[in-house]
mmCIF file of the C-alpha atoms, coordinates in Angstrom:
data_MODEL
# 
_entry.id   MODEL 
# 
loop_
_atom_site.group_PDB 
_atom_site.id 
_atom_site.type_symbol 
_atom_site.label_atom_id 
_atom_site.label_alt_id 
_atom_site.label_comp_id 
_atom_site.label_asym_id 
_atom_site.label_entity_id 
_atom_site.label_seq_id 
_atom_site.pdbx_PDB_ins_code 
_atom_site.Cartn_x 
_atom_site.Cartn_y 
_atom_site.Cartn_z 
_atom_site.occupancy 
_atom_site.B_iso_or_equiv 
_atom_site.pdbx_formal_charge 
_atom_site.auth_seq_id 
_atom_site.auth_comp_id 
_atom_site.auth_asym_id 
_atom_site.auth_atom_id 
_atom_site.pdbx_PDB_model_num 
ATOM 1   C CA . MET A 1 1   ? -8.721  -17.058 5.167   1.00 0.00 ? 1   MET A CA 1 
ATOM 2   C CA . VAL A 1 2   ? -5.866  -14.592 5.598   1.00 0.00 ? 2   VAL A CA 1 
ATOM 3   C CA . GLU A 1 3   ? -2.857  -16.139 7.337   1.00 0.00 ? 3   GLU A CA 1 
ATOM 4   C CA . ILE A 1 4   ? 0.604   -15.087 8.479   1.00 0.00 ? 4   ILE A CA 1 
ATOM 5   C CA . GLY A 1 5   ? 3.178   -15.552 5.732   1.00 0.00 ? 5   GLY A CA 1 
ATOM 6   C CA . ILE A 1 6   ? 1.129   -14.485 2.690   1.00 0.00 ? 6   ILE A CA 1 
ATOM 7   C CA . LYS A 1 7   ? 3.440   -12.510 0.397   1.00 0.00 ? 7   LYS A CA 1 
ATOM 8   C CA . GLY A 1 8   ? 2.864   -10.024 -2.390  1.00 0.00 ? 8   GLY A CA 1 
ATOM 9   C CA . ARG A 1 9   ? 4.903   -8.269  -5.064  1.00 0.00 ? 9   ARG A CA 1 
ATOM 10  C CA . GLU A 1 10  ? 3.918   -5.445  -7.433  1.00 0.00 ? 10  GLU A CA 1 
ATOM 11  C CA . GLU A 1 11  ? 6.010   -3.434  -9.888  1.00 0.00 ? 11  GLU A CA 1 
ATOM 12  C CA . ALA A 1 12  ? 5.778   0.046   -11.362 1.00 0.00 ? 12  ALA A CA 1 
ATOM 13  C CA . VAL A 1 13  ? 7.876   2.435   -13.402 1.00 0.00 ? 13  VAL A CA 1 
ATOM 14  C CA . VAL A 1 14  ? 8.322   5.914   -11.939 1.00 0.00 ? 14  VAL A CA 1 
ATOM 15  C CA . LEU A 1 15  ? 6.337   8.178   -14.256 1.00 0.00 ? 15  LEU A CA 1 
ATOM 16  C CA . PRO A 1 16  ? 6.447   11.999  -14.130 1.00 0.00 ? 16  PRO A CA 1 
ATOM 17  C CA . GLU A 1 17  ? 3.006   12.026  -12.497 1.00 0.00 ? 17  GLU A CA 1 
ATOM 18  C CA . TYR A 1 18  ? 4.384   9.917   -9.610  1.00 0.00 ? 18  TYR A CA 1 
ATOM 19  C CA . THR A 1 19  ? 6.953   12.556  -8.647  1.00 0.00 ? 19  THR A CA 1 
ATOM 20  C CA . ALA A 1 20  ? 7.058   14.800  -5.619  1.00 0.00 ? 20  ALA A CA 1 
ATOM 21  C CA . LYS A 1 21  ? 7.059   17.837  -7.904  1.00 0.00 ? 21  LYS A CA 1 
ATOM 22  C CA . HIS A 1 22  ? 3.928   16.714  -9.756  1.00 0.00 ? 22  HIS A CA 1 
ATOM 23  C CA . ILE A 1 23  ? 1.793   15.844  -6.724  1.00 0.00 ? 23  ILE A CA 1 
ATOM 24  C CA . GLY A 1 24  ? 3.019   18.789  -4.663  1.00 0.00 ? 24  GLY A CA 1 
ATOM 25  C CA . SER A 1 25  ? 4.753   16.939  -1.844  1.00 0.00 ? 25  SER A CA 1 
ATOM 26  C CA . GLY A 1 26  ? 8.123   18.374  -2.894  1.00 0.00 ? 26  GLY A CA 1 
ATOM 27  C CA . THR A 1 27  ? 9.952   20.114  -5.722  1.00 0.00 ? 27  THR A CA 1 
ATOM 28  C CA . VAL A 1 28  ? 12.068  17.328  -7.196  1.00 0.00 ? 28  VAL A CA 1 
ATOM 29  C CA . LEU A 1 29  ? 11.462  14.805  -9.967  1.00 0.00 ? 29  LEU A CA 1 
ATOM 30  C CA . VAL A 1 30  ? 11.755  11.641  -7.865  1.00 0.00 ? 30  VAL A CA 1 
ATOM 31  C CA . LEU A 1 31  ? 9.242   9.077   -6.629  1.00 0.00 ? 31  LEU A CA 1 
ATOM 32  C CA . ALA A 1 32  ? 7.021   10.896  -4.131  1.00 0.00 ? 32  ALA A CA 1 
ATOM 33  C CA . THR A 1 33  ? 6.618   9.377   -0.687  1.00 0.00 ? 33  THR A CA 1 
ATOM 34  C CA . PRO A 1 34  ? 2.798   9.255   -1.040  1.00 0.00 ? 34  PRO A CA 1 
ATOM 35  C CA . MET A 1 35  ? 3.200   7.322   -4.305  1.00 0.00 ? 35  MET A CA 1 
ATOM 36  C CA . MET A 1 36  ? 5.642   4.900   -2.676  1.00 0.00 ? 36  MET A CA 1 
ATOM 37  C CA . ILE A 1 37  ? 3.072   4.342   0.070   1.00 0.00 ? 37  ILE A CA 1 
ATOM 38  C CA . ALA A 1 38  ? 0.313   3.838   -2.523  1.00 0.00 ? 38  ALA A CA 1 
ATOM 39  C CA . LEU A 1 39  ? 2.407   1.092   -4.146  1.00 0.00 ? 39  LEU A CA 1 
ATOM 40  C CA . MET A 1 40  ? 2.928   -0.539  -0.750  1.00 0.00 ? 40  MET A CA 1 
ATOM 41  C CA . GLU A 1 41  ? -0.801  -0.406  0.002   1.00 0.00 ? 41  GLU A CA 1 
ATOM 42  C CA . ARG A 1 42  ? -1.742  -1.817  -3.402  1.00 0.00 ? 42  ARG A CA 1 
ATOM 43  C CA . THR A 1 43  ? 0.724   -4.681  -2.935  1.00 0.00 ? 43  THR A CA 1 
ATOM 44  C CA . CYS A 1 44  ? -0.741  -5.548  0.453   1.00 0.00 ? 44  CYS A CA 1 
ATOM 45  C CA . ARG A 1 45  ? -4.341  -5.301  -0.756  1.00 0.00 ? 45  ARG A CA 1 
ATOM 46  C CA . LEU A 1 46  ? -3.779  -7.476  -3.805  1.00 0.00 ? 46  LEU A CA 1 
ATOM 47  C CA . SER A 1 47  ? -1.775  -10.070 -1.861  1.00 0.00 ? 47  SER A CA 1 
ATOM 48  C CA . VAL A 1 48  ? -4.685  -10.956 0.425   1.00 0.00 ? 48  VAL A CA 1 
ATOM 49  C CA . LYS A 1 49  ? -7.595  -10.367 -1.973  1.00 0.00 ? 49  LYS A CA 1 
ATOM 50  C CA . PRO A 1 50  ? -7.716  -14.048 -3.094  1.00 0.00 ? 50  PRO A CA 1 
ATOM 51  C CA . TYR A 1 51  ? -8.122  -15.123 0.555   1.00 0.00 ? 51  TYR A CA 1 
ATOM 52  C CA . LEU A 1 52  ? -11.169 -12.948 1.289   1.00 0.00 ? 52  LEU A CA 1 
ATOM 53  C CA . GLU A 1 53  ? -14.789 -14.014 1.109   1.00 0.00 ? 53  GLU A CA 1 
ATOM 54  C CA . GLU A 1 54  ? -17.035 -12.678 -1.632  1.00 0.00 ? 54  GLU A CA 1 
ATOM 55  C CA . GLY A 1 55  ? -18.121 -9.125  -0.819  1.00 0.00 ? 55  GLY A CA 1 
ATOM 56  C CA . GLN A 1 56  ? -15.106 -8.457  1.370   1.00 0.00 ? 56  GLN A CA 1 
ATOM 57  C CA . GLU A 1 57  ? -12.253 -6.027  0.757   1.00 0.00 ? 57  GLU A CA 1 
ATOM 58  C CA . THR A 1 58  ? -9.512  -4.472  2.857   1.00 0.00 ? 58  THR A CA 1 
ATOM 59  C CA . VAL A 1 59  ? -8.956  -0.821  3.710   1.00 0.00 ? 59  VAL A CA 1 
ATOM 60  C CA . GLY A 1 60  ? -5.739  0.775   4.888   1.00 0.00 ? 60  GLY A CA 1 
ATOM 61  C CA . THR A 1 61  ? -5.787  2.133   8.434   1.00 0.00 ? 61  THR A CA 1 
ATOM 62  C CA . HIS A 1 62  ? -2.168  2.717   9.443   1.00 0.00 ? 62  HIS A CA 1 
ATOM 63  C CA . VAL A 1 63  ? 1.177   3.260   7.716   1.00 0.00 ? 63  VAL A CA 1 
ATOM 64  C CA . ASN A 1 64  ? 4.549   3.464   9.462   1.00 0.00 ? 64  ASN A CA 1 
ATOM 65  C CA . VAL A 1 65  ? 7.300   3.673   6.844   1.00 0.00 ? 65  VAL A CA 1 
ATOM 66  C CA . SER A 1 66  ? 10.559  5.388   6.062   1.00 0.00 ? 66  SER A CA 1 
ATOM 67  C CA . HIS A 1 67  ? 11.524  6.682   2.620   1.00 0.00 ? 67  HIS A CA 1 
ATOM 68  C CA . ASP A 1 68  ? 15.235  5.966   2.529   1.00 0.00 ? 68  ASP A CA 1 
ATOM 69  C CA . SER A 1 69  ? 16.377  6.543   -1.054  1.00 0.00 ? 69  SER A CA 1 
ATOM 70  C CA . ALA A 1 70  ? 15.271  8.649   -4.025  1.00 0.00 ? 70  ALA A CA 1 
ATOM 71  C CA . THR A 1 71  ? 14.212  6.992   -7.291  1.00 0.00 ? 71  THR A CA 1 
ATOM 72  C CA . PRO A 1 72  ? 14.324  9.014   -10.543 1.00 0.00 ? 72  PRO A CA 1 
ATOM 73  C CA . VAL A 1 73  ? 11.728  9.112   -13.318 1.00 0.00 ? 73  VAL A CA 1 
ATOM 74  C CA . GLY A 1 74  ? 11.938  6.111   -15.639 1.00 0.00 ? 74  GLY A CA 1 
ATOM 75  C CA . MET A 1 75  ? 13.358  3.697   -13.096 1.00 0.00 ? 75  MET A CA 1 
ATOM 76  C CA . LYS A 1 76  ? 11.479  0.516   -12.125 1.00 0.00 ? 76  LYS A CA 1 
ATOM 77  C CA . VAL A 1 77  ? 10.423  0.040   -8.520  1.00 0.00 ? 77  VAL A CA 1 
ATOM 78  C CA . TRP A 1 78  ? 8.810   -2.940  -6.876  1.00 0.00 ? 78  TRP A CA 1 
ATOM 79  C CA . SER A 1 79  ? 7.046   -3.465  -3.596  1.00 0.00 ? 79  SER A CA 1 
ATOM 80  C CA . GLU A 1 80  ? 7.138   -6.597  -1.486  1.00 0.00 ? 80  GLU A CA 1 
ATOM 81  C CA . SER A 1 81  ? 4.754   -7.376  1.346   1.00 0.00 ? 81  SER A CA 1 
ATOM 82  C CA . GLU A 1 82  ? 4.322   -10.126 3.900   1.00 0.00 ? 82  GLU A CA 1 
ATOM 83  C CA . VAL A 1 83  ? 1.518   -10.690 6.394   1.00 0.00 ? 83  VAL A CA 1 
ATOM 84  C CA . ILE A 1 84  ? 3.166   -10.718 9.830   1.00 0.00 ? 84  ILE A CA 1 
ATOM 85  C CA . ASP A 1 85  ? 0.082   -10.662 12.085  1.00 0.00 ? 85  ASP A CA 1 
ATOM 86  C CA . VAL A 1 86  ? -3.643  -11.322 11.856  1.00 0.00 ? 86  VAL A CA 1 
ATOM 87  C CA . ASP A 1 87  ? -5.908  -10.201 14.715  1.00 0.00 ? 87  ASP A CA 1 
ATOM 88  C CA . ARG A 1 88  ? -9.514  -10.960 13.731  1.00 0.00 ? 88  ARG A CA 1 
ATOM 89  C CA . ARG A 1 89  ? -10.129 -8.392  10.950  1.00 0.00 ? 89  ARG A CA 1 
ATOM 90  C CA . LYS A 1 90  ? -6.845  -6.474  11.385  1.00 0.00 ? 90  LYS A CA 1 
ATOM 91  C CA . ILE A 1 91  ? -3.960  -7.547  9.140   1.00 0.00 ? 91  ILE A CA 1 
ATOM 92  C CA . THR A 1 92  ? -0.415  -6.268  9.705   1.00 0.00 ? 92  THR A CA 1 
ATOM 93  C CA . PHE A 1 93  ? 2.111   -6.360  6.878   1.00 0.00 ? 93  PHE A CA 1 
ATOM 94  C CA . LYS A 1 94  ? 5.855   -5.891  6.628   1.00 0.00 ? 94  LYS A CA 1 
ATOM 95  C CA . VAL A 1 95  ? 6.464   -3.778  3.504   1.00 0.00 ? 95  VAL A CA 1 
ATOM 96  C CA . ALA A 1 96  ? 9.462   -2.672  1.458   1.00 0.00 ? 96  ALA A CA 1 
ATOM 97  C CA . VAL A 1 97  ? 10.039  -0.943  -1.869  1.00 0.00 ? 97  VAL A CA 1 
ATOM 98  C CA . TYR A 1 98  ? 13.153  -1.450  -3.968  1.00 0.00 ? 98  TYR A CA 1 
ATOM 99  C CA . ASP A 1 99  ? 14.686  -0.144  -7.179  1.00 0.00 ? 99  ASP A CA 1 
ATOM 100 C CA . ASP A 1 100 ? 17.658  -1.545  -9.075  1.00 0.00 ? 100 ASP A CA 1 
ATOM 101 C CA . ALA A 1 101 ? 20.013  0.340   -6.745  1.00 0.00 ? 101 ALA A CA 1 
ATOM 102 C CA . GLY A 1 102 ? 18.547  -1.155  -3.554  1.00 0.00 ? 102 GLY A CA 1 
ATOM 103 C CA . LEU A 1 103 ? 16.118  -0.356  -0.762  1.00 0.00 ? 103 LEU A CA 1 
ATOM 104 C CA . VAL A 1 104 ? 13.866  2.677   -1.328  1.00 0.00 ? 104 VAL A CA 1 
ATOM 105 C CA . GLY A 1 105 ? 11.584  2.456   1.723   1.00 0.00 ? 105 GLY A CA 1 
ATOM 106 C CA . GLN A 1 106 ? 10.346  0.064   4.388   1.00 0.00 ? 106 GLN A CA 1 
ATOM 107 C CA . GLY A 1 107 ? 8.075   -0.333  7.357   1.00 0.00 ? 107 GLY A CA 1 
ATOM 108 C CA . THR A 1 108 ? 4.686   -1.714  8.346   1.00 0.00 ? 108 THR A CA 1 
ATOM 109 C CA . HIS A 1 109 ? 1.137   -1.282  7.124   1.00 0.00 ? 109 HIS A CA 1 
ATOM 110 C CA . GLU A 1 110 ? -2.194  -2.253  8.697   1.00 0.00 ? 110 GLU A CA 1 
ATOM 111 C CA . ARG A 1 111 ? -5.408  -3.054  6.844   1.00 0.00 ? 111 ARG A CA 1 
ATOM 112 C CA . PHE A 1 112 ? -8.866  -4.078  8.063   1.00 0.00 ? 112 PHE A CA 1 
ATOM 113 C CA . ILE A 1 113 ? -11.146 -6.565  6.380   1.00 0.00 ? 113 ILE A CA 1 
ATOM 114 C CA . ILE A 1 114 ? -14.505 -4.936  5.640   1.00 0.00 ? 114 ILE A CA 1 
ATOM 115 C CA . ASP A 1 115 ? -17.811 -5.929  4.134   1.00 0.00 ? 115 ASP A CA 1 
ATOM 116 C CA . GLU A 1 116 ? -17.979 -3.688  1.052   1.00 0.00 ? 116 GLU A CA 1 
ATOM 117 C CA . LYS A 1 117 ? -21.759 -3.126  1.196   1.00 0.00 ? 117 LYS A CA 1 
ATOM 118 C CA . LYS A 1 118 ? -21.895 -2.322  4.916   1.00 0.00 ? 118 LYS A CA 1 
ATOM 119 C CA . PHE A 1 119 ? -18.867 -0.060  4.583   1.00 0.00 ? 119 PHE A CA 1 
ATOM 120 C CA . GLY A 1 120 ? -20.352 1.740   1.577   1.00 0.00 ? 120 GLY A CA 1 
ATOM 121 C CA . ASP A 1 121 ? -23.676 2.239   3.379   1.00 0.00 ? 121 ASP A CA 1 
ATOM 122 C CA . LYS A 1 122 ? -21.876 3.668   6.414   1.00 0.00 ? 122 LYS A CA 1 
ATOM 123 C CA . VAL A 1 123 ? -19.879 6.083   4.253   1.00 0.00 ? 123 VAL A CA 1 
ATOM 124 C CA . GLU A 1 124 ? -23.042 7.243   2.435   1.00 0.00 ? 124 GLU A CA 1 
ATOM 125 C CA . ALA A 1 125 ? -24.824 7.772   5.778   1.00 0.00 ? 125 ALA A CA 1 
ATOM 126 C CA . LYS A 1 126 ? -21.982 10.059  6.856   1.00 0.00 ? 126 LYS A CA 1 
ATOM 127 C CA . LYS A 1 127 ? -22.999 12.529  4.138   1.00 0.00 ? 127 LYS A CA 1 
ATOM 128 C CA . ASN A 1 128 ? -26.345 13.055  5.882   1.00 0.00 ? 128 ASN A CA 1 
ATOM 129 C CA . GLN A 1 129 ? -24.976 13.827  9.333   1.00 0.00 ? 129 GLN A CA 1 
# 
């Protein structure tokens, strides 16, 4: 059961393919905002995975973050998450990313608990609409 207070932490090294220039969200060789958000989402997902029932997963539904500091290629970053609210299947997290110089970005992220099979069936059915 997912409860308030569950925390997560994931690390990564900024690779060239994680940069704004590489993914097209900018022209500079720094951690791209979409990649920072992906790290935040992965941290949240993995933090609650052990508390889900078999066949369940979470999907991201809302992100509200700021990207406050640039991180160059080769530098380590880490994401920290904490569950701050649980409303039935909706989980709200406080998220932050850091590098050795300090805060990189912060905000909130929402995920919903889904049944993987039902969700997959619904997505497949969408193709036939």
